[in-house]
ChimeraX commands (.cxc) that place a marker at each C-alpha (Angstrom):
marker #1 position -11.16,3.64,-17.03 radius 0.5
marker #1 position -8.07,3.32,-14.84 radius 0.5
marker #1 position -5.96,0.21,-14.51 radius 0.5
marker #1 position -3.43,-1.08,-11.99 radius 0.5
marker #1 position -0.47,0.32,-13.97 radius 0.5
marker #1 position -1.95,3.81,-13.77 radius 0.5
marker #1 position -2.34,3.45,-9.99 radius 0.5
marker #1 position 1.31,2.31,-9.78 radius 0.5
marker #1 position 2.46,5.31,-11.85 radius 0.5
marker #1 position 0.51,7.75,-9.68 radius 0.5
marker #1 position 2.02,6.27,-6.49 radius 0.5
marker #1 position 5.51,6.48,-8.03 radius 0.5
marker #1 position 5.01,10.09,-9.00 radius 0.5
marker #1 position 3.70,10.95,-5.53 radius 0.5
marker #1 position 6.71,9.23,-3.87 radius 0.5
marker #1 position 5.09,9.46,-0.42 radius 0.5
marker #1 position 1.55,8.27,0.18 radius 0.5
marker #1 position -0.53,7.58,3.27 radius 0.5
marker #1 position -1.91,4.37,4.74 radius 0.5
marker #1 position -5.03,4.60,6.90 radius 0.5
marker #1 position -5.84,1.76,9.27 radius 0.5
marker #1 position -8.30,1.30,12.11 radius 0.5
marker #1 position -7.09,1.04,15.71 radius 0.5
marker #1 position -10.11,-0.03,17.75 radius 0.5
marker #1 position -12.58,2.67,16.78 radius 0.5
marker #1 position -9.98,5.32,15.83 radius 0.5
marker #1 position -8.37,5.98,12.45 radius 0.5
marker #1 position -4.58,5.90,12.23 radius 0.5
marker #1 position -2.65,7.32,9.27 radius 0.5
marker #1 position 1.05,7.09,8.48 radius 0.5
marker #1 position 3.25,7.90,5.50 radius 0.5
marker #1 position 4.68,5.12,3.35 radius 0.5
marker #1 position 6.97,5.16,0.37 radius 0.5
marker #1 position 7.32,1.54,-0.74 radius 0.5
marker #1 position 5.06,-0.08,-3.27 radius 0.5
marker #1 position 5.75,-2.72,-5.89 radius 0.5
marker #1 position 3.70,-3.78,-8.89 radius 0.5
marker #1 position 4.04,-7.57,-9.05 radius 0.5
marker #1 position 1.83,-9.95,-11.01 radius 0.5
marker #1 position -0.80,-7.23,-11.59 radius 0.5
marker #1 position -1.11,-6.41,-7.88 radius 0.5
marker #1 position 0.37,-3.46,-6.03 radius 0.5
marker #1 position 2.12,-4.60,-2.87 radius 0.5
marker #1 position 2.89,-2.43,0.13 radius 0.5
marker #1 position 5.23,-3.36,2.96 radius 0.5
marker #1 position 5.47,-2.71,6.70 radius 0.5
marker #1 position 7.23,-4.48,9.53 radius 0.5
marker #1 position 5.23,-7.22,11.19 radius 0.5
marker #1 position 6.39,-5.83,14.54 radius 0.5
marker #1 position 4.73,-2.45,13.92 radius 0.5
marker #1 position 1.36,-1.32,15.26 radius 0.5
marker #1 position 0.11,-0.73,11.70 radius 0.5
marker #1 position 0.60,-4.40,10.83 radius 0.5
marker #1 position -1.25,-5.51,13.96 radius 0.5
marker #1 position -4.07,-3.08,13.16 radius 0.5
marker #1 position -4.39,-4.60,9.68 radius 0.5
marker #1 position -4.46,-8.10,11.19 radius 0.5
marker #1 position -7.33,-7.00,13.47 radius 0.5
marker #1 position -9.22,-5.06,10.79 radius 0.5
marker #1 position -7.99,-5.46,7.20 radius 0.5
marker #1 position -10.05,-2.55,5.82 radius 0.5
marker #1 position -7.49,0.06,4.79 radius 0.5
marker #1 position -7.12,3.04,2.49 radius 0.5
marker #1 position -4.14,4.46,0.63 radius 0.5
marker #1 position -4.22,8.13,-0.28 radius 0.5
marker #1 position -1.77,10.03,-2.46 radius 0.5
marker #1 position -1.32,13.37,-4.23 radius 0.5
marker #1 position 0.96,13.44,-7.27 radius 0.5
marker #1 position 0.80,17.19,-7.82 radius 0.5
marker #1 position -2.12,16.87,-10.22 radius 0.5
marker #1 position -4.39,14.10,-8.97 radius 0.5
marker #1 position -5.61,12.65,-5.71 radius 0.5
marker #1 position -5.69,8.88,-5.37 radius 0.5
marker #1 position -8.00,7.08,-3.00 radius 0.5
marker #1 position -7.31,3.33,-3.12 radius 0.5
marker #1 position -9.24,1.32,-0.56 radius 0.5
marker #1 position -10.17,-2.27,0.12 radius 0.5
marker #1 position -9.32,-5.32,2.17 radius 0.5
marker #1 position -5.62,-5.92,2.84 radius 0.5
marker #1 position -4.45,-9.43,1.98 radius 0.5
marker #1 position -1.53,-10.24,4.31 radius 0.5
marker #1 position -0.70,-13.59,2.70 radius 0.5
marker #1 position 3.08,-14.08,2.95 radius 0.5
marker #1 position 4.97,-13.59,-0.30 radius 0.5
marker #1 position 8.72,-14.04,0.11 radius 0.5
marker #1 position 9.35,-13.20,-3.54 radius 0.5
marker #1 position 7.88,-9.73,-3.02 radius 0.5
marker #1 position 9.83,-9.25,0.22 radius 0.5
marker #1 position 13.10,-10.12,-1.53 radius 0.5
marker #1 position 12.29,-7.71,-4.38 radius 0.5
marker #1 position 11.53,-5.02,-1.79 radius 0.5
marker #1 position 14.93,-5.55,-0.17 radius 0.5
marker #1 position 16.61,-5.44,-3.60 radius 0.5
marker #1 position 14.98,-2.05,-4.23 radius 0.5
marker #1 position 15.75,-0.82,-0.71 radius 0.5
marker #1 position 18.99,-2.57,0.35 radius 0.5
marker #1 position 19.51,-0.32,3.40 radius 0.5
marker #1 position 16.08,-1.27,4.74 radius 0.5
marker #1 position 16.78,-4.92,3.97 radius 0.5
marker #1 position 20.00,-4.80,5.96 radius 0.5
marker #1 position 18.30,-3.16,8.94 radius 0.5
marker #1 position 15.52,-5.76,8.93 radius 0.5
marker #1 position 17.89,-8.70,8.54 radius 0.5
marker #1 position 20.37,-7.49,11.17 radius 0.5
marker #1 position 17.56,-6.99,13.70 radius 0.5
marker #1 position 15.74,-10.22,12.88 radius 0.5
marker #1 position 12.66,-8.31,11.79 radius 0.5
marker #1 position 10.13,-9.54,9.26 radius 0.5
marker #1 position 8.72,-7.42,6.44 radius 0.5
marker #1 position 5.01,-7.98,5.97 radius 0.5
marker #1 position 3.62,-7.28,2.53 radius 0.5
marker #1 position 0.03,-6.84,1.46 radius 0.5
marker #1 position -2.09,-5.96,-1.54 radius 0.5
marker #1 position -5.67,-4.71,-1.61 radius 0.5
marker #1 position -8.45,-7.09,-2.55 radius 0.5
marker #1 position -12.05,-6.11,-3.20 radius 0.5
marker #1 position -10.51,-2.71,-3.84 radius 0.5
marker #1 position -11.64,0.49,-5.44 radius 0.5
marker #1 position -9.31,3.10,-6.85 radius 0.5
marker #1 position -10.53,6.62,-7.46 radius 0.5
marker #1 position -8.43,9.15,-9.31 radius 0.5
marker #1 position -9.78,12.59,-8.53 radius 0.5
marker #1 position -9.18,16.22,-9.22 radius 0.5
marker #1 position -10.03,18.74,-6.53 radius 0.5
marker #1 position -13.72,18.61,-7.42 radius 0.5
marker #1 position -14.74,15.19,-8.71 radius 0.5
marker #1 position -13.78,11.62,-9.52 radius 0.5
marker #1 position -12.14,11.51,-12.96 radius 0.5
marker #1 position -11.64,7.73,-13.09 radius 0.5
marker #1 position -12.67,4.80,-10.96 radius 0.5
marker #1 position -11.90,1.11,-11.15 radius 0.5
marker #1 position -12.28,-2.02,-9.04 radius 0.5
marker #1 position -9.84,-4.84,-8.37 radius 0.5
marker #1 position -10.93,-8.28,-7.14 radius 0.5
marker #1 position -8.35,-11.05,-6.85 radius 0.5
marker link #1:1,2 radius 0.2
marker link #1:2,3 radius 0.2
marker link #1:3,4 radius 0.2
marker link #1:4,5 radius 0.2
marker link #1:5,6 radius 0.2
marker link #1:6,7 radius 0.2
marker link #1:7,8 radius 0.2
marker link #1:8,9 radius 0.2
marker link #1:9,10 radius 0.2
marker link #1:10,11 radius 0.2
marker link #1:11,12 radius 0.2
marker link #1:12,13 radius 0.2
marker link #1:13,14 radius 0.2
marker link #1:14,15 radius 0.2
marker link #1:15,16 radius 0.2
marker link #1:16,17 radius 0.2
marker link #1:17,18 radius 0.2
marker link #1:18,19 radius 0.2
marker link #1:19,20 radius 0.2
marker link #1:20,21 radius 0.2
marker link #1:21,22 radius 0.2
marker link #1:22,23 radius 0.2
marker link #1:23,24 radius 0.2
marker link #1:24,25 radius 0.2
marker link #1:25,26 radius 0.2
marker link #1:26,27 radius 0.2
marker link #1:27,28 radius 0.2
marker link #1:28,29 radius 0.2
marker link #1:29,30 radius 0.2
marker link #1:30,31 radius 0.2
marker link #1:31,32 radius 0.2
marker link #1:32,33 radius 0.2
marker link #1:33,34 radius 0.2
marker link #1:34,35 radius 0.2
marker link #1:35,36 radius 0.2
marker link #1:36,37 radius 0.2
marker link #1:37,38 radius 0.2
marker link #1:38,39 radius 0.2
marker link #1:39,40 radius 0.2
marker link #1:40,41 radius 0.2
marker link #1:41,42 radius 0.2
marker link #1:42,43 radius 0.2
marker link #1:43,44 radius 0.2
marker link #1:44,45 radius 0.2
marker link #1:45,46 radius 0.2
marker link #1:46,47 radius 0.2
marker link #1:47,48 radius 0.2
marker link #1:48,49 radius 0.2
marker link #1:49,50 radius 0.2
marker link #1:50,51 radius 0.2
marker link #1:51,52 radius 0.2
marker link #1:52,53 radius 0.2
marker link #1:53,54 radius 0.2
marker link #1:54,55 radius 0.2
marker link #1:55,56 radius 0.2
marker link #1:56,57 radius 0.2
marker link #1:57,58 radius 0.2
marker link #1:58,59 radius 0.2
marker link #1:59,60 radius 0.2
marker link #1:60,61 radius 0.2
marker link #1:61,62 radius 0.2
marker link #1:62,63 radius 0.2
marker link #1:63,64 radius 0.2
marker link #1:64,65 radius 0.2
marker link #1:65,66 radius 0.2
marker link #1:66,67 radius 0.2
marker link #1:67,68 radius 0.2
marker link #1:68,69 radius 0.2
marker link #1:69,70 radius 0.2
marker link #1:70,71 radius 0.2
marker link #1:71,72 radius 0.2
marker link #1:72,73 radius 0.2
marker link #1:73,74 radius 0.2
marker link #1:74,75 radius 0.2
marker link #1:75,76 radius 0.2
marker link #1:76,77 radius 0.2
marker link #1:77,78 radius 0.2
marker link #1:78,79 radius 0.2
marker link #1:79,80 radius 0.2
marker link #1:80,81 radius 0.2
marker link #1:81,82 radius 0.2
marker link #1:82,83 radius 0.2
marker link #1:83,84 radius 0.2
marker link #1:84,85 radius 0.2
marker link #1:85,86 radius 0.2
marker link #1:86,87 radius 0.2
marker link #1:87,88 radius 0.2
marker link #1:88,89 radius 0.2
marker link #1:89,90 radius 0.2
marker link #1:90,91 radius 0.2
marker link #1:91,92 radius 0.2
marker link #1:92,93 radius 0.2
marker link #1:93,94 radius 0.2
marker link #1:94,95 radius 0.2
marker link #1:95,96 radius 0.2
marker link #1:96,97 radius 0.2
marker link #1:97,98 radius 0.2
marker link #1:98,99 radius 0.2
marker link #1:99,100 radius 0.2
marker link #1:100,101 radius 0.2
marker link #1:101,102 radius 0.2
marker link #1:102,103 radius 0.2
marker link #1:103,104 radius 0.2
marker link #1:104,105 radius 0.2
marker link #1:105,106 radius 0.2
marker link #1:106,107 radius 0.2
marker link #1:107,108 radius 0.2
marker link #1:108,109 radius 0.2
marker link #1:109,110 radius 0.2
marker link #1:110,111 radius 0.2
marker link #1:111,112 radius 0.2
marker link #1:112,113 radius 0.2
marker link #1:113,114 radius 0.2
marker link #1:114,115 radius 0.2
marker link #1:115,116 radius 0.2
marker link #1:116,117 radius 0.2
marker link #1:117,118 radius 0.2
marker link #1:118,119 radius 0.2
marker link #1:119,120 radius 0.2
marker link #1:120,121 radius 0.2
marker link #1:121,122 radius 0.2
marker link #1:122,123 radius 0.2
marker link #1:123,124 radius 0.2
marker link #1:124,125 radius 0.2
marker link #1:125,126 radius 0.2
marker link #1:126,127 radius 0.2
marker link #1:127,128 radius 0.2
marker link #1:128,129 radius 0.2
marker link #1:129,130 radius 0.2
marker link #1:130,131 radius 0.2
marker link #1:131,132 radius 0.2
marker link #1:132,133 radius 0.2
marker link #1:133,134 radius 0.2
marker link #1:134,135 radius 0.2
view
């Protein structure tokens, strides 16, 4: 059985992972690199001014996909966009250049975690581990 720390480790090993959102009736996918394990939840961050954030506001069903060189991760659920300034500050501590850009432009970093989520760790042929997260 997988746990949230294993998901965090797989995302860290992958370095770049992909966020899928829904734009109307069309899927949209973009690469991300930031995640943070905080209080047993994995947070992701995107600017509130970006289309991706607006898509999540309109339809919070999202999926994260990653490949760490050995395993495929599919992590999907309902994005919780509740503001968490502590997580935003930690994000800017980890990525000071991004923090400076956001602050100098007056932008806001939106963070989210997945609720009612399922994580599947797969090989090329089958699911090896699966777990659910409900907060």
